[in-house]
Backbone as XML, in Angstrom:
<?xml version="1.0"?>
<chain id="A" units="angstrom">
  <residue number="1" name="UNK">
    <atom name="N" x="24.349" y="109.445" z="-127.670"/>
    <atom name="CA" x="24.366" y="108.633" z="-126.464"/>
    <atom name="C" x="23.037" y="107.894" z="-126.285"/>
  </residue>
  <residue number="2" name="UNK">
    <atom name="N" x="21.922" y="108.619" z="-126.414"/>
    <atom name="CA" x="20.611" y="107.993" z="-126.255"/>
    <atom name="C" x="20.396" y="106.940" z="-127.330"/>
  </residue>
  <residue number="3" name="UNK">
    <atom name="N" x="20.899" y="107.200" z="-128.553"/>
    <atom name="CA" x="20.748" y="106.241" z="-129.647"/>
    <atom name="C" x="21.528" y="104.969" z="-129.339"/>
  </residue>
  <residue number="4" name="UNK">
    <atom name="N" x="22.752" y="105.114" z="-128.804"/>
    <atom name="CA" x="23.568" y="103.947" z="-128.440"/>
    <atom name="C" x="22.877" y="103.143" z="-127.349"/>
  </residue>
  <residue number="5" name="UNK">
    <atom name="N" x="22.340" y="103.828" z="-126.346"/>
    <atom name="CA" x="21.654" y="103.148" z="-125.255"/>
    <atom name="C" x="20.426" y="102.408" z="-125.770"/>
  </residue>
  <residue number="6" name="UNK">
    <atom name="N" x="19.675" y="103.033" z="-126.656"/>
    <atom name="CA" x="18.492" y="102.387" z="-127.223"/>
    <atom name="C" x="18.883" y="101.163" z="-128.036"/>
  </residue>
  <residue number="7" name="UNK">
    <atom name="N" x="19.984" y="101.257" z="-128.779"/>
    <atom name="CA" x="20.445" y="100.121" z="-129.579"/>
    <atom name="C" x="20.850" y="98.957" z="-128.680"/>
  </residue>
  <residue number="8" name="UNK">
    <atom name="N" x="21.555" y="99.277" z="-127.589"/>
    <atom name="CA" x="21.969" y="98.218" z="-126.678"/>
    <atom name="C" x="20.751" y="97.558" z="-126.038"/>
  </residue>
  <residue number="9" name="UNK">
    <atom name="N" x="19.756" y="98.349" z="-125.676"/>
    <atom name="CA" x="18.561" y="97.777" z="-125.089"/>
    <atom name="C" x="17.791" y="96.950" z="-126.102"/>
  </residue>
  <residue number="10" name="UNK">
    <atom name="N" x="17.809" y="97.378" z="-127.369"/>
    <atom name="CA" x="17.120" y="96.623" z="-128.414"/>
    <atom name="C" x="17.773" y="95.259" z="-128.610"/>
  </residue>
  <residue number="11" name="UNK">
    <atom name="N" x="19.084" y="95.200" z="-128.453"/>
    <atom name="CA" x="19.800" y="93.928" z="-128.574"/>
    <atom name="C" x="19.561" y="93.033" z="-127.358"/>
  </residue>
  <residue number="12" name="UNK">
    <atom name="N" x="19.014" y="93.602" z="-126.298"/>
    <atom name="CA" x="18.803" y="92.824" z="-125.073"/>
    <atom name="C" x="20.073" y="92.606" z="-124.294"/>
  </residue>
  <residue number="13" name="UNK">
    <atom name="N" x="21.109" y="93.379" z="-124.614"/>
    <atom name="CA" x="22.403" y="93.175" z="-123.989"/>
    <atom name="C" x="22.507" y="93.922" z="-122.663"/>
  </residue>
  <residue number="14" name="UNK">
    <atom name="N" x="22.101" y="95.157" z="-122.629"/>
    <atom name="CA" x="22.302" y="95.968" z="-121.431"/>
    <atom name="C" x="21.003" y="96.592" z="-120.933"/>
  </residue>
  <residue number="15" name="UNK">
    <atom name="N" x="19.967" y="95.828" z="-120.852"/>
    <atom name="CA" x="18.721" y="96.342" z="-120.303"/>
    <atom name="C" x="18.787" y="96.306" z="-118.779"/>
  </residue>
  <residue number="16" name="UNK">
    <atom name="N" x="17.935" y="97.058" z="-118.140"/>
    <atom name="CA" x="17.890" y="97.049" z="-116.674"/>
    <atom name="C" x="17.642" y="95.642" z="-116.146"/>
  </residue>
  <residue number="17" name="UNK">
    <atom name="N" x="16.791" y="94.898" z="-116.835"/>
    <atom name="CA" x="16.478" y="93.537" z="-116.405"/>
    <atom name="C" x="17.721" y="92.647" z="-116.442"/>
  </residue>
  <residue number="18" name="UNK">
    <atom name="N" x="18.533" y="92.786" z="-117.481"/>
    <atom name="CA" x="19.768" y="91.998" z="-117.587"/>
    <atom name="C" x="20.712" y="92.344" z="-116.443"/>
  </residue>
  <residue number="19" name="UNK">
    <atom name="N" x="20.850" y="93.643" z="-116.164"/>
    <atom name="CA" x="21.732" y="94.049" z="-115.066"/>
    <atom name="C" x="21.212" y="93.537" z="-113.723"/>
  </residue>
  <residue number="20" name="UNK">
    <atom name="N" x="19.908" y="93.568" z="-113.521"/>
    <atom name="CA" x="19.324" y="93.068" z="-112.280"/>
    <atom name="C" x="19.577" y="91.566" z="-112.120"/>
  </residue>
  <residue number="21" name="UNK">
    <atom name="N" x="19.405" y="90.829" z="-113.213"/>
    <atom name="CA" x="19.631" y="89.384" z="-113.164"/>
    <atom name="C" x="21.106" y="89.073" z="-112.911"/>
  </residue>
  <residue number="22" name="UNK">
    <atom name="N" x="21.996" y="89.820" z="-113.544"/>
    <atom name="CA" x="23.433" y="89.615" z="-113.337"/>
    <atom name="C" x="23.809" y="89.933" z="-111.893"/>
  </residue>
  <residue number="23" name="UNK">
    <atom name="N" x="23.243" y="90.999" z="-111.345"/>
    <atom name="CA" x="23.520" y="91.363" z="-109.954"/>
    <atom name="C" x="23.065" y="90.264" z="-109.005"/>
  </residue>
  <residue number="24" name="UNK">
    <atom name="N" x="21.944" y="89.630" z="-109.312"/>
    <atom name="CA" x="21.447" y="88.538" z="-108.478"/>
    <atom name="C" x="22.399" y="87.342" z="-108.516"/>
  </residue>
  <residue number="25" name="UNK">
    <atom name="N" x="22.923" y="87.026" z="-109.695"/>
    <atom name="CA" x="23.898" y="85.932" z="-109.818"/>
    <atom name="C" x="25.127" y="86.244" z="-108.969"/>
  </residue>
  <residue number="26" name="UNK">
    <atom name="N" x="25.625" y="87.477" z="-109.075"/>
    <atom name="CA" x="26.805" y="87.856" z="-108.289"/>
    <atom name="C" x="26.496" y="87.863" z="-106.791"/>
  </residue>
  <residue number="27" name="UNK">
    <atom name="N" x="25.281" y="88.251" z="-106.409"/>
    <atom name="CA" x="24.909" y="88.240" z="-104.996"/>
    <atom name="C" x="24.948" y="86.815" z="-104.452"/>
  </residue>
  <residue number="28" name="UNK">
    <atom name="N" x="24.392" y="85.889" z="-105.218"/>
    <atom name="CA" x="24.371" y="84.489" z="-104.789"/>
    <atom name="C" x="25.790" y="83.948" z="-104.667"/>
  </residue>
  <residue number="29" name="UNK">
    <atom name="N" x="26.654" y="84.354" z="-105.567"/>
    <atom name="CA" x="28.026" y="83.841" z="-105.572"/>
    <atom name="C" x="28.966" y="84.665" z="-104.692"/>
  </residue>
  <residue number="30" name="UNK">
    <atom name="N" x="28.435" y="85.637" z="-103.954"/>
    <atom name="CA" x="29.294" y="86.521" z="-103.169"/>
    <atom name="C" x="29.803" y="85.895" z="-101.874"/>
  </residue>
  <residue number="31" name="UNK">
    <atom name="N" x="29.257" y="84.773" z="-101.473"/>
    <atom name="CA" x="29.679" y="84.115" z="-100.234"/>
    <atom name="C" x="30.690" y="83.008" z="-100.546"/>
  </residue>
  <residue number="32" name="UNK">
    <atom name="N" x="31.868" y="83.067" z="-99.932"/>
    <atom name="CA" x="32.868" y="82.007" z="-100.165"/>
    <atom name="C" x="32.314" y="80.604" z="-99.916"/>
  </residue>
  <residue number="33" name="UNK">
    <atom name="N" x="31.456" y="80.458" z="-98.912"/>
    <atom name="CA" x="30.888" y="79.137" z="-98.617"/>
    <atom name="C" x="30.085" y="78.614" z="-99.808"/>
  </residue>
  <residue number="34" name="UNK">
    <atom name="N" x="29.322" y="79.484" z="-100.456"/>
    <atom name="CA" x="28.528" y="79.041" z="-101.603"/>
    <atom name="C" x="29.440" y="78.676" z="-102.776"/>
  </residue>
  <residue number="35" name="UNK">
    <atom name="N" x="30.541" y="79.381" z="-102.944"/>
    <atom name="CA" x="31.497" y="79.019" z="-103.994"/>
    <atom name="C" x="32.107" y="77.653" z="-103.710"/>
  </residue>
  <residue number="36" name="UNK">
    <atom name="N" x="32.393" y="77.368" z="-102.461"/>
    <atom name="CA" x="32.915" y="76.052" z="-102.084"/>
    <atom name="C" x="31.895" y="74.955" z="-102.391"/>
  </residue>
  <residue number="37" name="UNK">
    <atom name="N" x="30.636" y="75.224" z="-102.081"/>
    <atom name="CA" x="29.582" y="74.242" z="-102.350"/>
    <atom name="C" x="29.458" y="74.000" z="-103.846"/>
  </residue>
  <residue number="38" name="UNK">
    <atom name="N" x="29.445" y="75.070" z="-104.627"/>
    <atom name="CA" x="29.362" y="74.930" z="-106.088"/>
    <atom name="C" x="30.529" y="74.101" z="-106.600"/>
  </residue>
  <residue number="39" name="UNK">
    <atom name="N" x="31.729" y="74.410" z="-106.123"/>
    <atom name="CA" x="32.917" y="73.675" z="-106.546"/>
    <atom name="C" x="32.811" y="72.199" z="-106.184"/>
  </residue>
  <residue number="40" name="UNK">
    <atom name="N" x="32.352" y="71.925" z="-104.997"/>
    <atom name="CA" x="32.212" y="70.538" z="-104.537"/>
    <atom name="C" x="31.179" y="69.783" z="-105.374"/>
  </residue>
  <residue number="41" name="UNK">
    <atom name="N" x="30.082" y="70.446" z="-105.702"/>
    <atom name="CA" x="29.026" y="69.793" z="-106.483"/>
    <atom name="C" x="29.395" y="69.647" z="-107.954"/>
  </residue>
  <residue number="42" name="UNK">
    <atom name="N" x="30.425" y="70.336" z="-108.404"/>
    <atom name="CA" x="30.888" y="70.158" z="-109.790"/>
    <atom name="C" x="31.381" y="68.729" z="-110.019"/>
  </residue>
  <residue number="43" name="UNK">
    <atom name="N" x="31.787" y="68.082" z="-108.934"/>
    <atom name="CA" x="32.285" y="66.712" z="-109.027"/>
    <atom name="C" x="31.178" y="65.678" z="-108.920"/>
  </residue>
  <residue number="44" name="UNK">
    <atom name="N" x="29.928" y="66.136" z="-108.859"/>
    <atom name="CA" x="28.812" y="65.205" z="-108.806"/>
    <atom name="C" x="27.872" y="65.481" z="-107.650"/>
  </residue>
  <residue number="45" name="UNK">
    <atom name="N" x="26.742" y="64.824" z="-107.716"/>
    <atom name="CA" x="25.679" y="64.971" z="-106.727"/>
    <atom name="C" x="26.150" y="64.511" z="-105.351"/>
  </residue>
  <residue number="46" name="UNK">
    <atom name="N" x="25.741" y="65.265" z="-104.315"/>
    <atom name="CA" x="26.129" y="64.907" z="-102.943"/>
    <atom name="C" x="25.001" y="65.257" z="-101.986"/>
  </residue>
  <residue number="47" name="UNK">
    <atom name="N" x="24.965" y="64.542" z="-100.847"/>
    <atom name="CA" x="24.033" y="64.907" z="-99.783"/>
    <atom name="C" x="24.761" y="65.803" z="-98.780"/>
  </residue>
  <residue number="48" name="UNK">
    <atom name="N" x="24.044" y="66.287" z="-97.783"/>
    <atom name="CA" x="24.629" y="67.229" z="-96.824"/>
    <atom name="C" x="25.811" y="66.603" z="-96.084"/>
  </residue>
  <residue number="49" name="UNK">
    <atom name="N" x="25.687" y="65.349" z="-95.675"/>
    <atom name="CA" x="26.786" y="64.687" z="-94.956"/>
    <atom name="C" x="28.052" y="64.637" z="-95.809"/>
  </residue>
  <residue number="50" name="UNK">
    <atom name="N" x="27.896" y="64.319" z="-97.096"/>
    <atom name="CA" x="29.052" y="64.262" z="-97.994"/>
    <atom name="C" x="29.665" y="65.648" z="-98.180"/>
  </residue>
  <residue number="51" name="UNK">
    <atom name="N" x="28.828" y="66.667" z="-98.272"/>
    <atom name="CA" x="29.337" y="68.032" z="-98.398"/>
    <atom name="C" x="30.088" y="68.447" z="-97.137"/>
  </residue>
  <residue number="52" name="UNK">
    <atom name="N" x="29.541" y="68.087" z="-95.966"/>
    <atom name="CA" x="30.186" y="68.448" z="-94.703"/>
    <atom name="C" x="31.532" y="67.745" z="-94.510"/>
  </residue>
  <residue number="53" name="UNK">
    <atom name="N" x="31.719" y="66.584" z="-95.154"/>
    <atom name="CA" x="33.020" y="65.900" z="-95.097"/>
    <atom name="C" x="34.089" y="66.696" z="-95.839"/>
  </residue>
  <residue number="54" name="UNK">
    <atom name="N" x="33.672" y="67.460" z="-96.838"/>
    <atom name="CA" x="34.626" y="68.190" z="-97.677"/>
    <atom name="C" x="34.715" y="69.680" z="-97.360"/>
  </residue>
  <residue number="55" name="UNK">
    <atom name="N" x="33.690" y="70.210" z="-96.682"/>
    <atom name="CA" x="33.643" y="71.645" z="-96.393"/>
    <atom name="C" x="33.457" y="71.825" z="-94.896"/>
  </residue>
  <residue number="56" name="UNK">
    <atom name="N" x="34.383" y="72.541" z="-94.272"/>
    <atom name="CA" x="34.343" y="72.743" z="-92.826"/>
    <atom name="C" x="33.335" y="73.842" z="-92.463"/>
  </residue>
  <residue number="57" name="UNK">
    <atom name="N" x="32.185" y="73.411" z="-91.983"/>
    <atom name="CA" x="31.155" y="74.327" z="-91.485"/>
    <atom name="C" x="30.164" y="73.516" z="-90.669"/>
  </residue>
  <residue number="58" name="UNK">
    <atom name="N" x="29.194" y="74.190" z="-90.105"/>
    <atom name="CA" x="28.159" y="73.496" z="-89.348"/>
    <atom name="C" x="27.032" y="73.058" z="-90.285"/>
  </residue>
  <residue number="59" name="UNK">
    <atom name="N" x="26.251" y="72.091" z="-89.822"/>
    <atom name="CA" x="25.127" y="71.616" z="-90.631"/>
    <atom name="C" x="24.101" y="72.724" z="-90.859"/>
  </residue>
  <residue number="60" name="UNK">
    <atom name="N" x="23.738" y="73.520" z="-89.844"/>
    <atom name="CA" x="22.776" y="74.600" z="-90.104"/>
    <atom name="C" x="23.277" y="75.631" z="-91.116"/>
  </residue>
  <residue number="61" name="UNK">
    <atom name="N" x="24.568" y="75.967" z="-91.034"/>
    <atom name="CA" x="25.142" y="76.922" z="-91.985"/>
    <atom name="C" x="25.129" y="76.345" z="-93.402"/>
  </residue>
  <residue number="62" name="UNK">
    <atom name="N" x="25.497" y="75.077" z="-93.521"/>
    <atom name="CA" x="25.483" y="74.406" z="-94.831"/>
    <atom name="C" x="24.067" y="74.425" z="-95.402"/>
  </residue>
  <residue number="63" name="UNK">
    <atom name="N" x="23.092" y="74.076" z="-94.595"/>
    <atom name="CA" x="21.708" y="74.031" z="-95.052"/>
    <atom name="C" x="21.222" y="75.405" z="-95.509"/>
  </residue>
  <residue number="64" name="UNK">
    <atom name="N" x="21.610" y="76.440" z="-94.791"/>
    <atom name="CA" x="21.220" y="77.799" z="-95.164"/>
    <atom name="C" x="21.781" y="78.167" z="-96.541"/>
  </residue>
  <residue number="65" name="UNK">
    <atom name="N" x="23.044" y="77.866" z="-96.771"/>
    <atom name="CA" x="23.667" y="78.179" z="-98.064"/>
    <atom name="C" x="23.083" y="77.317" z="-99.189"/>
  </residue>
  <residue number="66" name="UNK">
    <atom name="N" x="22.823" y="76.056" z="-98.903"/>
    <atom name="CA" x="22.198" y="75.192" z="-99.908"/>
    <atom name="C" x="20.816" y="75.728" z="-100.287"/>
  </residue>
  <residue number="67" name="UNK">
    <atom name="N" x="20.068" y="76.195" z="-99.313"/>
    <atom name="CA" x="18.748" y="76.745" z="-99.589"/>
    <atom name="C" x="18.843" y="78.004" z="-100.460"/>
  </residue>
  <residue number="68" name="UNK">
    <atom name="N" x="19.818" y="78.854" z="-100.183"/>
    <atom name="CA" x="20.020" y="80.056" z="-101.001"/>
    <atom name="C" x="20.334" y="79.678" z="-102.442"/>
  </residue>
  <residue number="69" name="UNK">
    <atom name="N" x="21.216" y="78.714" z="-102.632"/>
    <atom name="CA" x="21.571" y="78.266" z="-103.975"/>
    <atom name="C" x="20.383" y="77.609" z="-104.669"/>
  </residue>
  <residue number="70" name="UNK">
    <atom name="N" x="19.592" y="76.871" z="-103.919"/>
    <atom name="CA" x="18.405" y="76.224" z="-104.477"/>
    <atom name="C" x="17.372" y="77.272" z="-104.906"/>
  </residue>
  <residue number="71" name="UNK">
    <atom name="N" x="17.099" y="78.221" z="-104.031"/>
    <atom name="CA" x="16.124" y="79.267" z="-104.338"/>
    <atom name="C" x="16.552" y="80.102" z="-105.543"/>
  </residue>
  <residue number="72" name="UNK">
    <atom name="N" x="17.854" y="80.254" z="-105.739"/>
    <atom name="CA" x="18.380" y="81.037" z="-106.858"/>
    <atom name="C" x="18.423" y="80.236" z="-108.160"/>
  </residue>
  <residue number="73" name="UNK">
    <atom name="N" x="18.116" y="78.937" z="-108.088"/>
    <atom name="CA" x="18.117" y="78.114" z="-109.294"/>
    <atom name="C" x="19.492" y="77.642" z="-109.730"/>
  </residue>
  <residue number="74" name="UNK">
    <atom name="N" x="20.443" y="77.676" z="-108.806"/>
    <atom name="CA" x="21.800" y="77.211" z="-109.122"/>
    <atom name="C" x="21.903" y="75.705" z="-108.948"/>
  </residue>
  <residue number="75" name="UNK">
    <atom name="N" x="21.266" y="75.192" z="-107.900"/>
    <atom name="CA" x="21.308" y="73.754" z="-107.636"/>
    <atom name="C" x="19.891" y="73.187" z="-107.593"/>
  </residue>
  <residue number="76" name="UNK">
    <atom name="N" x="19.811" y="71.894" z="-107.852"/>
    <atom name="CA" x="18.563" y="71.169" z="-107.719"/>
    <atom name="C" x="18.725" y="70.163" z="-106.607"/>
  </residue>
  <residue number="77" name="UNK">
    <atom name="N" x="17.616" y="69.567" z="-106.190"/>
    <atom name="CA" x="17.686" y="68.569" z="-105.130"/>
    <atom name="C" x="16.669" y="67.472" z="-105.392"/>
  </residue>
  <residue number="78" name="UNK">
    <atom name="N" x="16.997" y="66.293" z="-104.851"/>
    <atom name="CA" x="16.075" y="65.167" z="-104.939"/>
    <atom name="C" x="16.155" y="64.397" z="-103.632"/>
  </residue>
  <residue number="79" name="UNK">
    <atom name="N" x="15.051" y="63.816" z="-103.262"/>
    <atom name="CA" x="14.981" y="63.044" z="-102.026"/>
    <atom name="C" x="15.126" y="61.558" z="-102.344"/>
  </residue>
  <residue number="80" name="UNK">
    <atom name="N" x="15.932" y="60.898" z="-101.528"/>
    <atom name="CA" x="16.075" y="59.442" z="-101.595"/>
    <atom name="C" x="16.002" y="58.935" z="-100.162"/>
  </residue>
  <residue number="81" name="UNK">
    <atom name="N" x="14.832" y="58.441" z="-99.791"/>
    <atom name="CA" x="14.612" y="58.060" z="-98.393"/>
    <atom name="C" x="14.628" y="59.302" z="-97.529"/>
  </residue>
  <residue number="82" name="UNK">
    <atom name="N" x="15.503" y="59.313" z="-96.514"/>
    <atom name="CA" x="15.612" y="60.486" z="-95.646"/>
    <atom name="C" x="16.682" y="61.461" z="-96.116"/>
  </residue>
  <residue number="83" name="UNK">
    <atom name="N" x="17.452" y="61.051" z="-97.103"/>
    <atom name="CA" x="18.545" y="61.884" z="-97.614"/>
    <atom name="C" x="18.065" y="62.802" z="-98.733"/>
  </residue>
  <residue number="84" name="UNK">
    <atom name="N" x="18.627" y="64.007" z="-98.774"/>
    <atom name="CA" x="18.387" y="64.917" z="-99.900"/>
    <atom name="C" x="19.716" y="65.099" z="-100.612"/>
  </residue>
  <residue number="85" name="UNK">
    <atom name="N" x="19.712" y="64.864" z="-101.903"/>
    <atom name="CA" x="20.910" y="64.993" z="-102.729"/>
    <atom name="C" x="20.831" y="66.272" z="-103.543"/>
  </residue>
  <residue number="86" name="UNK">
    <atom name="N" x="21.945" y="66.981" z="-103.612"/>
    <atom name="CA" x="22.030" y="68.252" z="-104.327"/>
    <atom name="C" x="22.917" y="68.099" z="-105.553"/>
  </residue>
  <residue number="87" name="UNK">
    <atom name="N" x="22.581" y="68.840" z="-106.606"/>
    <atom name="CA" x="23.356" y="68.803" z="-107.854"/>
    <atom name="C" x="23.286" y="70.176" z="-108.518"/>
  </residue>
  <residue number="88" name="UNK">
    <atom name="N" x="24.243" y="70.440" z="-109.362"/>
    <atom name="CA" x="24.269" y="71.678" z="-110.143"/>
    <atom name="C" x="23.224" y="71.578" z="-111.245"/>
  </residue>
  <residue number="89" name="UNK">
    <atom name="N" x="22.418" y="72.638" z="-111.402"/>
    <atom name="CA" x="21.470" y="72.674" z="-112.522"/>
    <atom name="C" x="21.672" y="73.916" z="-113.392"/>
  </residue>
  <residue number="90" name="UNK">
    <atom name="N" x="22.538" y="74.834" z="-112.957"/>
    <atom name="CA" x="22.803" y="76.042" z="-113.725"/>
    <atom name="C" x="24.272" y="76.051" z="-114.131"/>
  </residue>
  <residue number="91" name="UNK">
    <atom name="N" x="24.545" y="75.555" z="-115.323"/>
    <atom name="CA" x="25.934" y="75.452" z="-115.782"/>
    <atom name="C" x="26.575" y="76.808" z="-116.023"/>
  </residue>
  <residue number="92" name="UNK">
    <atom name="N" x="25.777" y="77.830" z="-116.306"/>
    <atom name="CA" x="26.349" y="79.171" z="-116.522"/>
    <atom name="C" x="27.027" y="79.682" z="-115.264"/>
  </residue>
  <residue number="93" name="UNK">
    <atom name="N" x="26.425" y="79.421" z="-114.099"/>
    <atom name="CA" x="27.025" y="79.852" z="-112.837"/>
    <atom name="C" x="28.339" y="79.118" z="-112.611"/>
  </residue>
  <residue number="94" name="UNK">
    <atom name="N" x="28.373" y="77.828" z="-112.924"/>
    <atom name="CA" x="29.592" y="77.051" z="-112.772"/>
    <atom name="C" x="30.685" y="77.602" z="-113.686"/>
  </residue>
  <residue number="95" name="UNK">
    <atom name="N" x="30.340" y="77.896" z="-114.927"/>
    <atom name="CA" x="31.310" y="78.450" z="-115.875"/>
    <atom name="C" x="31.866" y="79.771" z="-115.370"/>
  </residue>
  <residue number="96" name="UNK">
    <atom name="N" x="30.991" y="80.626" z="-114.888"/>
    <atom name="CA" x="31.421" y="81.923" z="-114.361"/>
    <atom name="C" x="32.301" y="81.745" z="-113.131"/>
  </residue>
  <residue number="97" name="UNK">
    <atom name="N" x="31.903" y="80.879" z="-112.241"/>
    <atom name="CA" x="32.667" y="80.615" z="-111.022"/>
    <atom name="C" x="34.069" y="80.103" z="-111.351"/>
  </residue>
  <residue number="98" name="UNK">
    <atom name="N" x="34.136" y="79.140" z="-112.246"/>
    <atom name="CA" x="35.444" y="78.586" z="-112.637"/>
    <atom name="C" x="36.323" y="79.630" z="-113.302"/>
  </residue>
  <residue number="99" name="UNK">
    <atom name="N" x="35.737" y="80.436" z="-114.172"/>
    <atom name="CA" x="36.515" y="81.462" z="-114.885"/>
    <atom name="C" x="37.120" y="82.463" z="-113.899"/>
  </residue>
  <residue number="100" name="UNK">
    <atom name="N" x="36.317" y="82.945" z="-112.977"/>
    <atom name="CA" x="36.798" y="83.934" z="-112.011"/>
    <atom name="C" x="37.837" y="83.310" z="-111.081"/>
  </residue>
  <residue number="101" name="UNK">
    <atom name="N" x="37.550" y="82.147" z="-110.532"/>
    <atom name="CA" x="38.483" y="81.509" z="-109.596"/>
    <atom name="C" x="39.797" y="81.125" z="-110.283"/>
  </residue>
  <residue number="102" name="UNK">
    <atom name="N" x="39.720" y="80.651" z="-111.520"/>
    <atom name="CA" x="40.930" y="80.310" z="-112.272"/>
    <atom name="C" x="41.774" y="81.550" z="-112.520"/>
  </residue>
  <residue number="103" name="UNK">
    <atom name="N" x="41.139" y="82.638" z="-112.924"/>
    <atom name="CA" x="41.869" y="83.879" z="-113.180"/>
    <atom name="C" x="42.527" y="84.400" z="-111.916"/>
  </residue>
  <residue number="104" name="UNK">
    <atom name="N" x="41.823" y="84.340" z="-110.805"/>
    <atom name="CA" x="42.395" y="84.797" z="-109.532"/>
    <atom name="C" x="43.583" y="83.927" z="-109.147"/>
  </residue>
  <residue number="105" name="UNK">
    <atom name="N" x="43.470" y="82.617" z="-109.335"/>
    <atom name="CA" x="44.567" y="81.698" z="-109.015"/>
    <atom name="C" x="45.792" y="81.995" z="-109.876"/>
  </residue>
  <residue number="106" name="UNK">
    <atom name="N" x="45.561" y="82.268" z="-111.166"/>
    <atom name="CA" x="46.659" y="82.593" z="-112.085"/>
    <atom name="C" x="47.335" y="83.892" z="-111.639"/>
  </residue>
  <residue number="107" name="UNK">
    <atom name="N" x="46.540" y="84.900" z="-111.341"/>
    <atom name="CA" x="47.098" y="86.183" z="-110.927"/>
    <atom name="C" x="47.842" y="86.083" z="-109.608"/>
  </residue>
  <residue number="108" name="UNK">
    <atom name="N" x="47.352" y="85.265" z="-108.680"/>
    <atom name="CA" x="48.032" y="85.140" z="-107.394"/>
    <atom name="C" x="49.356" y="84.398" z="-107.559"/>
  </residue>
  <residue number="109" name="UNK">
    <atom name="N" x="49.434" y="83.451" z="-108.503"/>
    <atom name="CA" x="50.693" y="82.759" z="-108.803"/>
    <atom name="C" x="51.699" y="83.708" z="-109.404"/>
  </residue>
  <residue number="110" name="UNK">
    <atom name="N" x="51.239" y="84.596" z="-110.269"/>
    <atom name="CA" x="52.122" y="85.568" z="-110.915"/>
    <atom name="C" x="52.691" y="86.545" z="-109.894"/>
  </residue>
  <residue number="111" name="UNK">
    <atom name="N" x="51.856" y="86.992" z="-108.960"/>
    <atom name="CA" x="52.280" y="87.955" z="-107.928"/>
    <atom name="C" x="53.156" y="87.308" z="-106.880"/>
  </residue>
  <residue number="112" name="UNK">
    <atom name="N" x="52.917" y="86.005" z="-106.626"/>
    <atom name="CA" x="53.642" y="85.313" z="-105.548"/>
    <atom name="C" x="54.984" y="84.958" z="-105.967"/>
  </residue>
</chain>
């Protein structure tokens, strides 16, 4: 058992650091609102007003979730005049999000 664990850690596959980083990704993606934002930004860069047109929430709530995604390195932002535009910068999170949401949609269709 100890030999298997050491081998896995040597490969860098299951080290404590990897598990901690994976847990952080899942924590960031644990809020439905953040998943909606990620999905919306998959279609291209948007400012807060454009996001609010597509996602029903308040501006302060949207800003809080955008800040969480930004701090986690999922999205980037740029300023153009008074507007701030957000975009996806972490494609791995998008891939994971799509895979999970697609699988859930498939399973719910099968059960329904």
